[in-house]
C-alpha positions in Angstrom: 90.2 113.4 92.1 93.3 115.5 93.7 94.3 119.0 94.8 95.3 121.5 94.1 95.7 120.9 90.4 97.9 122.6 89.0 100.3 122.2 92.1 103.0 124.8 93.3 103.4 123.1 96.6 105.2 119.7 97.3 102.5 117.7 96.8 98.8 116.7 96.6 96.1 115.6 98.2 93.9 112.8 96.9 90.6 112.4 97.9 89.8 109.1 98.2 85.4 108.9 97.5 84.5 105.7 97.0 87.4 103.7 97.4 87.5 100.8 99.7 89.8 100.2 102.7 92.6 98.6 102.8 95.9 99.0 100.2 95.9 101.5 96.8 98.9 101.8 94.7 99.9 104.8 93.5 102.0 105.1 90.1 103.4 108.2 88.7 104.6 108.4 85.0 105.6 111.2 82.7 104.6 112.5 79.8 106.9 109.7 77.8 105.1 106.9 80.2 108.2 106.4 82.2 107.1 105.6 85.8 108.7 108.3 88.3 107.4 107.4 91.4 105.4 104.1 93.1 103.6 104.0 96.6 101.4 102.4 98.2 99.1 104.1 100.7 96.6 102.6 103.3 93.0 103.8 103.0 91.3 104.4 106.0 87.4 105.1 105.5 87.2 108.0 108.1 89.8 109.6 106.5 88.9 110.1 102.8 91.9 112.5 102.2 95.8 111.3 101.9 98.6 113.9 101.0 101.1 112.6 98.4 104.4 114.5 98.3 106.0 115.0 95.1 108.9 117.2 95.9 111.1 114.8 94.3 109.6 115.6 91.3 110.6 118.6 88.6 107.6 121.0 87.1 105.9 119.6 84.2 102.9 117.4 83.4 102.5 113.8 85.1 99.7 110.7 84.9 98.8 109.5 88.3 96.7 106.1 88.1 95.2 104.9 91.5 94.5 101.4 91.6 92.5 99.6 94.4 92.8 96.1 93.1 89.1 96.4 91.8 89.5 99.5 89.1 92.2 102.3 88.8 92.0 105.4 87.4 94.1 107.6 86.1 94.4 111.6 86.7 96.7 114.1 84.9 98.4 116.3 87.6 100.5 119.3 86.7 103.4 120.7 88.7 104.3 124.2 88.5 107.5 126.1 89.4 
């Protein structure tokens, strides 16, 4: 999950939950499906939260896909002014 959502801040916090330790891929797409951001992060099992900066994105609706190599999950995120 992510919070805050909707967000008026400069990013969101990803709660890793049941993700395994290692690299995960993050992809953010706009409502047309165009990829606007891609990033790899390293998951530390001792820290289940990861801040994802999104200040380069305009306000609007986006879809964040989190892929740990075993499964992928897409989450709708809303960025407010």
